[in-house]
N, C-alpha and C positions, 0 to 999 in steps of 0.2 A: 252809875251806869258805865262810865269809862273804865273804872277799876274792874268791873265784871268782864267787859270785853277783853281787856288786857290779860286777865287771868285765863280766859278761854283760849286766846291765841297762844299763850305760853304753854298751856296744856297740850294744844294741837302740835306746836313745834316740838315739845318734848316727846310726844308720841311718834312724830315723824322721825326724829333723830334716833329714837330707840329702834324703830323698824329698820332704819338704814344701817345702824350698828349690827343688828341681828343678821341682816342680809349679808353684809360684808363678812361677818364672822362665819356664817355658813359657807360662803365661798372659800374663805381661807382654810377652814377645816376640811372642806371637800378636796381642795387642792393638795393639802398635806396627806390626806388619806390616799388619794390616787398616786401621789408621788412616792410616798415612803411605805405604804402598805400594799396597795393594789399592784403597782408595778413590780416590786420584788416578789410578791406572791405568785404572779403569773410566770415570772422568770423561774422561780423555784419549782413550780408545777411542771413547766416545760422541761427542766433538767431532770426531774423525777421520771417523766415519760421517756426521755431519751435513755436514761439508765435502764429502763425496762424494755428497751428495744422498740419503742413506739416513736421512731424518728419523725415520721410524716406528721403524726398528731402533734408532736412537740413543735415542729416547724409551724403548723397551723396556729397553735396557741401563741407562739411568740409573735407571729406576723399580725395577729388580731389584737395584740396588746395595746398598740397605740390607738386603734379605733375604739377599743373597749374603754380605755381611759378617757378619750374625748367624749364618748357617749355618757360616761359617768359624770363628767363635769357639766355636760349639757343638762342632765337631770338636776344636779346641784344648783346650777344657775336658775333653772326654771322654778325650783322650790323657793329660792331666795327672792326672786321677783314676785312670786305669788304672795309671800309674806309681806314684802314691802308695800305692795298695792292692795293687799287684802282681797285678792280675787283668785278664783279657781281657774287657772289658765286652761286646763284640759277639758273644761266644760264648755268653753267657747270654741266654735267651729274653726275659726281662722287660726287661733293660737294652737289649737290641737293639731291642725294640719301642718303648721310650722314646726311644731315639736316632732311630729312623725316624719317630716321631711328630713330633719336632722338625723333621726334614728336610721332612716333608710340610707342616708348618705354615709354614715359611719359604718353600717353593715357592708355596703358595697365597697367602701374604702378599704376595709379589712380584707375583703376578697381580692381587690386590686393589688394591695400590698403583697398578698400571698403569691399572686401570679408573677409580680415583678421580682420577688425573691427567687422563685423557681426559674425565672428566665435568666437571672444572673448565675444561678447554681443549678442548672438542669440535671446534673449528675445526682442530685439529692433524690430525684424521682426514679432513678434507674435501679433495676434489679440485676442486670447483667454487667459484663465488663465494658461493652461498647455502648457509647451514648446513642440513644435512639434519636434519629433525625426528626421524628415527628414531634418530639417534646418541645423544643424551642419554637418550632413553626406554629403549632397550635396554641401555645401559650400566648403568642402575640395576637392571634385571632381571638382568643378568649378574653384578653384585656379589652379589646374593642367591643366585644359583645357585652362585657360587664358594664362598660360606660353607657352603652345604648340602653340596656335594661334598667340601669339606675336612672337615666334621664326619663324614660317612659314611666317608670314606677312613681317617681316624684311628681311628674306632670299629671298623672292620674289622680293624685291626692287633691290637686287644685282644679279638678274637672276640666282639664285642658282637652280640647277637641282633637283626640288622637286620630280619628278616622280621616278628618280633613288633612291633618298633618301628614299621615302616611300616604294618602292619595297624592298630595303634592310632591312628596319624596319620590313616589313611584314614577310620576310623570317626569320629574326632573332627572331621575336616574336613567330613564330611557334616552333622554336627550344627551345626558353626559356620557352614556355608554359609547356613543359614536365618537365623542371627542377624546375619550381615554381608552380606546380599544387596545392600543399598544400596551398600556399599563395593565389592563385586565389580562392581556395575553401573558405577560410576565407573571402575574399573580396566579393564574391557572397553571402556568408552567411550574411555579413553586409548589402548588398543591400536587401536581403530578410527580415532582421529585420527592415530595414528602410521602406520598402513598406508594410509589414504586420502590423507594429506598435503594436507588442504585449506589449510593454512597452515604457515609456518615460524617459528622464533624470529626476532623482529625485524619480523615483518609487522604491519601495521595492519589489524585486523579489526573487524567490527561485526555484531551480530545484527539480524534483520529488525525486531524491536521496539525497537531502539536502546537496550536496557537495558545492553548491553555494547558499548563502543566504545573501543578502545585498542590498544596495541602489545603483542604477545606477548613476555613476558620469559623464561618457562621452561615446560616441560611435564613434569609429574610423573606418577606412576602413578595418582594419584587426581584431581588437579586441574591446571588450567592457570593460570599466573600472568600477569595482564594489567595493564599500566600504563595507567591511564586519565587523561584530562586533568584531570578534576575530582574524582575519588574516590580517587586514589592507586593503590596496588597492590590488585588484586582477585583473590582465589582463586576461580576458577570451576570447579565440578565438571564433570568431563569428560562425564558423562551429559547435563548441561544443554546442552553445545555440540553433541553429536552428534544431538540430537533437534530441532534447529531450523536454519533456513537461516543460513549464515555468509557474510558478504560479506568477501572478501579485498581490502581497498581498496588494498593495496600493489601489487597486480597490474594495476591500471588503467593503461591507456596514454593515455586521454583522459577528459575530464570533460564531462558534459552541463550546459548552461546553459539555463534557460527563464525568459522574462520576458514579462509581459503588461501591456498598457495598455488602458484603456477609453476609447474616443473617442466623441464625440457623433454621433448618427445624422444630425445636421444637416450634417455634412461631406459634400461631394460625392463621388460614387463615383470620379470621375477623380482627385481629390486623394488619396484613400485608396489607390487602385491605384498611383499614382505614388510615394507615400511608402513603400509596401510594397516596390516594386522597388528604390528607393534604399537602404533599410535592408539588403535582401538583398545588394545590390552591395557595400556598405561592409563587411558581415560577411565576404564572400568575399575582399575585398582585405586583410583583417587577416592579418598573417603567422603568427599562432599559432592560427588556427581551421582545423578540418577543412573541406575543400571539398566532400566528397561528400554530407554531410547538413546542409543549412541550410533551415530552415522559417521563413518569414515570411509570415503570412497573416491574413486576417480570418476567424476560425473560429467566431464566436458572435454572435448578435444578441439583444438584449434591448430592451424598450421604452425608447427614447431613447438607446441606445448600441450600439456594436459592440465586440467584443473583438479587439484586435490582438495576435496570439500570435507569439512569437519563440522558436525553438529552434535551437541550434547546439552544436558540440562544440569543446573547446579541447584542443590536442595537448600535454597535460601531466598529471601526477599531483600536481603541486605546488599546494596550495590557494592560496597567495599569488599565483602566476602566474595561476591561474584567476580570482581576484577582480580582478586588474588588468585582464584582458581584459574581464570583465563591466563594469567601470567604463568602459573605452573605448567599448564598445558602447552603454552607457546614455547617455553624453554625445553619441554620434553620433545616437542616437534623439531626444534632446532638441533638438539643432540642426535635424534634418530636420523634426521635427514643427513647430518654430517657423517654419522656412523655408516650409513648405507651408501654414502657418496652420491646422494641424489642432487643433480644439478638443477638449480632454480633458474627460472627465466629472469633476466635483469629487470629491475623495477622500472627502468626507463622505456622498456619495450612492452611490458604488460603491467597494468595497474592491479594491485590487490583489491579484492572486493571489500566493501565496508563491513567491519565487524559489527554485529548487533549487540 
């Protein structure tokens, strides 16, 4: 009797060890397949698509690679556990829901990884030369929506009471709205910036009061990141930007230059008219000035002096080029004023107007 029981236990132990060995072997083989066959195959397919000009589909394939391989390993582990315990896991409601929860998670993880990738490289979604301001903004919103949809989808598998949950969220949201109204103002301000598109990432912008002057580095839900020349990186609340005029300096095609000289009223009218015409002529001849708007005139009279006012436009948005042209015109003015013996008012008696 004792010998029979020992033999039976030995057979059971041998059977258990065989199942354990088989289950481990399945997991190892599955890991090797996903590591050395599935992963390289997905990468090779993505490279093939990229060579065919299907860059977006190639990016989607690559970003779903990790989630696909994790899902594959989940299937392998499920099969090995079923063999080990000799049960059909997908026929049991709880284990089936657990398996489907993992599949939902990996599907949404692949989508989340794809959005994260495009958030890091938004230019991969662009068809034009300028980066669309809407892309990084709505990618962030999409990531939040993906997480919420994934949460509700997995919760629905387990018969979670979503109606009560959503009702509680709605009531809580009303209460929180009063406490975070400033944050909501900034978020809606960001949406306004994204929809109106007054500027793009990389543009040089400035506010009317000149408190903000720099290059747009990034646009978030709450704030816009601006690289200024003297203050470094500045996080500007979106509500601040939408409530005041914004100058997009990157969109300028020409730069205005204004210069003024005060000349003595003892100069003759003939000399002043002659020098005005000569300065206008020289500005017109300059290769980098606009020809349609050139103003050179005596526009003001004060006791003992006239104001010689000069306005013209330079065909550039480059500050360095504009300053070089202003320098050329200033030297031309100096030579002409000397040539016609125009007497200037001393600087200590009349201040020159600020050059723009």
